[in-house]
Backbone as a ProteinNet text record, in pm:
[ID]
protein_1_A
[PRIMARY]
MGSVLKWPIIGWIVIDVLFILILYVDGVSHVMSPTTVAPLALAFGLWVGYRTVQGGGSFSNAIVNGAIVGAVCGVLTLLMGAVHGMDSGDVFAQAVFFFGLHISGAVVGGGFLLSSGAQASAAAAGSRGVGGGDGGGSGGGGGM
[TERTIARY]
3264.1	3301.4	3420.2	3493.7	3610.7	3577.5	3465.2	3429.2	3388.1	3341.1	3306.7	3432.4	3544.7	3669.9	3749.3	3730.6	3813	3806.6	3689	3677.6	3709.9	3672.1	3717.4	3869.9	3935	4081.3	4143.8	4093.3	4143.2	4118	4000.2	3967.3	4065.3	4100.7	4196.2	4334	4374.8	4506.2	4508	4403.2	4394.4	4394.3	4315	4306.8	4441.5	4509.7	4637.5	4744.6	4743.6	4837.8	4807	4680	4640.1	4685.4	4666	4708.9	4860.6	4935.3	5081.1	5121.2	5057	5087.7	5043.5	4925.9	4874.6	4965.2	5020.2	5104.7	5233.8	5268.8	5387	5357.5	5229.3	5192.3	5216.9	5288	5326	5203.2	5199.2	5092.9	4973.4	4961.9	4845.2	4854.1	4974.2	4989.5	4923.3	4906.8	4840.7	4689.2	4637.7	4493	4451.5	4535.3	4503.4	4544.1	4445.2	4469.5	4376.4	4393.7	4302.6	4156.1	4128.2	3987.9	3929.7	4014.1	3961.9	3950.4	4028.5	4024.5	3928.7	3895.1	3810.4	3676.5	3607.3	3480.5	3498	3611.1	3636.4	3648.4	3722.7	3739.1	3604.3	3522.5	3389.9	3303	3309.9	3230.6	3273.5	3404.1	3451.5	3402.6	3402.3	3349.1	3201.5	3124.7	2981.9	2961.5	3039.4	3032.6	3055.8	3160.9	3196.4	3092	3049.5	2950.5	2818.9	2772.4	2646.3	2652.7	2759.6	2771.2	2792.2	2858.1	2877.1	2742.2	2658.5	2527	2438.1	2446.3	2365.7	2399.2	2525.1	2567.6	2540.5	2470.4	2434.7	2521.1	2615.1	2701.1	2630	2688.8	2632.2	2690.2	2638.5	2688.4	2836.2	2873.6	3014.3	3102.2	3049.3	3123.7	3149.1	3048.8	3062.8	3173.6	3179	3281.2	3420.2	3432.1	3562	3606.7	3515.1	3550.9	3588.7	3519	3556.4	3696.4	3729.9	3864.2	3970.6	3938.4	4035.3	4064.1	3958.9	3979.7	4045.4	4009.7	4073.3	4221.5	4257.6	4399.8	4475.9	4414.2	4478.2	4497.5	4395.4	4406.2	4516.2	4525.2	4628.6	4768.2	4788.3	4918.4	4950	4850.6	4871.5	4903.9	4841.1	4869.3	5013.8	5058.1	5196.9	5295.6	5263.9	5351	5355.3	5238.7	5233.9	5313.4	5301.7	5378.9	5527.8	5568.7	5710.8	5762.4	5681.9	5721.9	5744	5660.5	5667.9	5748.1	5809.5	5893.4	5819.1	5694.6	5613.8	5654.5	5620.7	5648.7	5579.6	5657.8	5603.9	5495.6	5508.7	5405.7	5273.1	5278.5	5156.4	5092.4	5175.1	5123.4	5061.2	5123.9	5066.9	4931	4921.6	4793.6	4686.6	4724.2	4629.6	4583.4	4676.8	4642.7	4544	4566.9	4476	4338.9	4338.3	4213.1	4133.7	4200.8	4132.6	4082.2	4160.4	4119.1	3987.2	3982.3	3860.5	3741.6	3765.2	3655.5	3600	3686.3	3638.2	3548.6	3590.5	3508.2	3376.7	3383.7	3261.3	3165.9	3219.4	3136.2	3075.1	3152.4	3100.5	2989.2	3003.4	2898.2	2769.7	2782.5	2664.3	2605.5	2689.4	2639.3	2573.5	2639.8	2581.9	2458.3	2464.5	2349.9	2230.2	2255.1	2146	2070.8	2144.7	2078.7	2007.6	2069	2004.4	1877.3	1879.3	1762.2	1647.9	1679.6	1574.4	1502.2	1557.8	1496.6	1527.1	1609.5	1639.3	1715.2	1798.4	1874.5	1779.8	1677.8	1582	1505.8	1469	1399	1486.6	1614.6	1706.6	1728.9	1741.5	1761.8	1639.4	1519.8	1397.3	1385	1418.3	1412.1	1511.7	1630.3	1732	1689.4	1621.5	1579.7	1465.6	1393	1285.1	1333.3	1462.5	1513.8	1481.8	1444.1	1409.8	1529.4	1554.7	1663.6	1761	1871.3	1967	2065.4	2065.7	2157.1	2287.8	2316.6	2441	2417.8	2293.8	2262.9	2247	2269.6	2264.7	2134	2043.6	1914.9	1894.3	1801	1777	1698.5	1627.6	1553.4	1425.7	1392	1270.6	1192.1	1070.9	986	988.9	887.6	877.4	858.3	778.7	753.5	840.5	837.9	910.1	1050.4
1078.4	1047	1130.4	1189.4	1266.8	1384.9	1453.1	1567.8	1524.9	1401.9	1350.7	1342.3	1308	1292.1	1422.4	1512	1633	1714.9	1754.4	1845.5	1780.9	1656.3	1594.9	1583.4	1553.4	1543.1	1681	1781.9	1918.2	1959.6	1925.7	1957.5	1896.1	1767	1701.8	1765.5	1804.7	1869.2	2000.7	2080.4	2206.6	2180.8	2084.6	2053.1	2003.2	1918.3	1866	1975.1	2067.6	2179.9	2260.3	2282.4	2352.3	2276	2143.2	2060.7	2067.5	2063.9	2071.6	2203.5	2311.5	2441.5	2447.5	2393.3	2393.9	2313.7	2203.9	2119.8	2188.6	2297.9	2373.2	2463.7	2482.5	2561	2474.3	2528.7	2453.6	2404.7	2276.1	2217.1	2164.9	2198.3	2156.8	2010	1957.1	1818.9	1719.2	1755.3	1665	1666.5	1772.4	1783.9	1711.5	1719.3	1655.2	1508.4	1423.5	1279.4	1214.6	1085	1018.5	1031.9	1035	1045.2	1184.2	1287	1420.6	1446.6	1375.2	1393	1291.7	1185.2	1079.1	1128.7	1220.6	1268.2	1330.7	1395.7	1451.1	1340.1	1235.3	1124.1	1059.7	1042.7	984.2	1076.6	1207.5	1303.9	1306.5	1299.2	1296.3	1169.6	1056.8	933.8	946	1004.1	1026.6	1114.1	1220.2	1313.2	1240	1161.6	1092.1	986.5	907.4	804	861.5	965.7	1030.1	1089.7	1166.7	1232	1132	1019.8	917.9	863.8	826.6	771.9	880.3	1000.8	1111.8	1138.5	1118.3	1139.8	1021	919.1	804.7	682.1	688.6	574.1	467.9	351.9	240.8	239	148.2	129.6	91.7	3.2	-36.4	79.3	166.7	286.8	376.6	387.4	469.5	414.1	282.2	219.6	241.6	223.5	243.6	389.1	482.6	623.7	657	597.5	616.2	563.8	450.3	393.5	482.4	542.9	631.2	753.3	818.8	935.9	894	776.2	724.9	698.8	649.6	625.5	757.6	857.6	989.7	1044.5	1032.2	1076.8	999.3	869.8	787.7	832.9	862.7	910.8	1046.2	1133.8	1263.6	1247.6	1150.1	1122.1	1075.9	987.6	940.4	1055.3	1142.9	1258.3	1352.1	1376.4	1464.5	1404.2	1274.2	1207.6	1217.6	1206.4	1216.6	1357.9	1457.8	1597.4	1628.1	1570	1598.7	1495.5	1398.8	1300.5	1209.7	1178.5	1091.5	946	862.3	719.1	659.3	593.2	542.4	436.5	354.4	254.1	316.4	419.2	489.9	561.1	623.9	697.9	602	487.4	389.1	339.5	313.7	270.6	377.7	504.5	613.9	617.6	599.1	602.1	490.6	371.8	259.1	287.9	344.8	381	481.1	585.7	686.1	626.3	537.2	468.2	393.5	320.1	246.1	336.7	450.4	544	602.4	628.1	678.4	575.9	452	347.8	332.6	333.6	322.7	437.4	558.1	673.5	662.9	614.1	598.7	494.5	388.6	286.9	348.9	426.7	489.8	594.7	682.2	788	734.6	640.3	580.6	499	420.6	339.3	423	534.5	624	674.1	722.3	776.5	666.8	550.7	440.1	395.7	393.9	348.2	449	574.4	675.6	676.4	607	603.3	727.3	816.9	941.6	916.7	811.4	784.4	750.5	668.9	632.3	755.3	845	968	1056.8	1067.6	1151.1	1093	962.1	897.8	917	904.3	922.7	1067	1161.7	1302.4	1332.4	1273.6	1294.7	1239.5	1124.7	1065	1142.5	1221.8	1304.2	1444.3	1471.1	1603.7	1703	1655.7	1742	1748.2	1859.8	1867.5	1975.7	1977.6	2086.7	2076.7	1970.9	1962	1891.9	1871.2	1802.2	1654	1609.6	1468.1	1429	1522.1	1488.8	1523.6	1593	1632.5	1615.6	1681.2	1670.7	1546.8	1491.3	1369.4	1392.3	1512.8	1536.3	1650.9	1661.1	1770.7	1880.2	1965.1	2077.8	2029.4	2096.9	2057.6	2135.8	2092.7	2166.2	2130.8
14942.5	15078.6	15126	15032.4	15070.6	15160.7	15134	15216.5	15356.9	15371.1	15504.1	15590.1	15530.4	15603.9	15616.8	15522.2	15516.5	15645.5	15688.4	15801.8	15936.1	15959.6	16085	16093.5	15982.3	15983.8	16005.2	15935.4	15957.4	16102.2	16153.9	16292.8	16391.3	16370.4	16460.5	16452.2	16333.4	16319.4	16398.2	16383.5	16456.9	16607.8	16653	16795.3	16847.6	16771.8	16819.1	16826.1	16731.6	16740.7	16866.9	16892.5	17014.7	17138.8	17140.2	17254	17274.3	17165	17177	17242.8	17201.8	17261.6	17407.8	17438	17575.1	17667.6	17618.9	17703.6	17746.1	17678.9	17720.6	17840.8	17872	17989.4	18112.1	18206.5	18326.2	18402.9	18432.9	18513.3	18436.3	18309.8	18231.8	18191.3	18176.7	18130	18224.7	18350.8	18445	18428.7	18371.7	18351.2	18223.5	18120.4	17993.2	17998.4	17991.6	17994.1	17892.9	17867.7	17773.4	17813.2	17942	17983.5	17960	17958.1	17929.4	17779.6	17699.5	17554.5	17489.3	17560	17504.7	17449.6	17517	17458.2	17320.1	17296.6	17163.1	17058.8	17092.8	16998.6	16967.5	17069.2	17049	16963.3	16991	16913.5	16766.8	16741.6	16603.4	16532.6	16603.3	16545.2	16512.8	16605.2	16580.6	16457.4	16449.1	16337.1	16205	16198.1	16074.6	16038.4	16137.1	16109.7	16061.2	16128.1	16093.1	15953	15926.3	15796.4	15683.1	15710.9	15607.6	15562.8	15659	15625	15566.3	15620.3	15568.3	15421.8	15384.7	15246.6	15155.4	15204.8	15122.2	15143.5	15235.8	15263.4	15346.1	15350.5	15426.2	15567.5	15647.7	15783.8	15782	15689.8	15681.2	15634.3	15546.3	15506.9	15627.5	15714.5	15835.1	15924.5	15938.7	16023	15963	15831.9	15765.4	15779.1	15757.6	15771.5	15915.7	16012.4	16152.5	16179.4	16117.8	16134.7	16070.7	15957.4	15891.1	15978.3	16026.6	16111.4	16243.3	16294.3	16415.7	16395.5	16278	16247.8	16239.5	16178.6	16172.2	16313.4	16396.6	16536.1	16608.8	16582.1	16645	16606.7	16479.3	16433.3	16497.8	16503.9	16567.8	16716	16780.6	16921.9	16938.6	16849.4	16855.2	16832.3	16737.7	16711.5	16831.5	16891.8	17007.7	17123.1	17141.8	17246.3	17222.5	17096.5	17062.9	17086.8	17049.6	17068.6	17216.7	17301.1	17444.6	17522.9	17454.1	17521.2	17617.1	17584.7	17670.8	17652.3	17749.4	17742.8	17620.7	17534.3	17407.9	17428.3	17532.2	17559.3	17597.3	17681.7	17721.2	17602.6	17522.6	17407	17305.8	17284.8	17191.9	17244.1	17374.1	17433.3	17415	17430.5	17408.5	17262.9	17171.3	17028.5	16994	17048.4	17024.1	17085.8	17205.8	17273.9	17190.6	17141.1	17059.5	16927.9	16868.5	16745.6	16770.1	16880.7	16914.5	16941.1	17004.7	17030.3	16901.1	16803.9	16675.2	16606.6	16607.8	16545.6	16621.1	16754	16834.7	16803.9	16796.2	16763.5	16625.2	16528.6	16392.4	16387.4	16466.4	16474.6	16529.5	16635.1	16695.8	16602.3	16547.4	16459.5	16333.5	16268.1	16147.5	16178.3	16286.1	16325.4	16365.3	16432.9	16473.1	16351.1	16252.7	16134.7	16055.8	16045.3	15974.8	16045.6	16177.5	16252	16247.5	16216.8	16211.2	16076.3	15979.4	15846.4	15764.1	15816.3	15745.5	15616.2	15612.6	15490.5	15376.1	15404.4	15299.9	15252.6	15345	15307.5	15220.8	15257.6	15180.5	15041.4	15031.8	14902.1	14813.9	14872.1	14795.7	14747.9	14834.2	14796.5	14685.4	14693.4	14590.6	14456.3	14456.4	14329.9	14266.1	14346.2	14292.6	14259.3	14283.4	14254.6	14364.4	14481	14593.3	14685.8	14745	14842.3	14806.3	14879.1	14869.6	14755.5	14678.3	14567	14598.5	14727.6	14761.4	14783.3	14765.8	14782.4	14927.1	15019.4	15160.7	15224.9	15160.4	15211	15359.1	15414.6	15559.3	15592.9	15497	15522.5	15599.3	15629.5	15708.7	15651.8	15699	15656.1	15757.8	15753.1	15846.1	15987.5	16061.9	16199.6	16294.6	16418.9	16521.3	16515.8
[MASK]
++++++++++++++++++++++++++++++++++++++++++++++++++++++++++++++++++++++++++++++++++++++++++++++++++++++++++++++++++++++++++++++++++++++++++++++++

């Protein structure tokens, strides 16, 4: 499960460093708001939830992993707010909002894969020695 968390966390660190630099550009701080960053938080949650289940994890594992990445995003949000001297109450509300979006995304991503039956296909392929060797198999056959 560690590799499921590694890249989303590295991704958020890179994005937050970029955001910190962008916020120093005059006038950009009014464009960047929780509503403009929210799709990223949701996408990261989807990514984590989907990959958790794809790697053999359960629905609850997907939710926990979404919460972990959401907590990391929340801490990064608090740090970014502190660096830029933003109102601590507003920044805390943003961090909680992003945390919730990560969990929501993980629920959708993990649930989507579970509902498609791909996890069962991947597990069956892994037990037969079929697949890519990482245990994550594609879960599907040829086709379009």
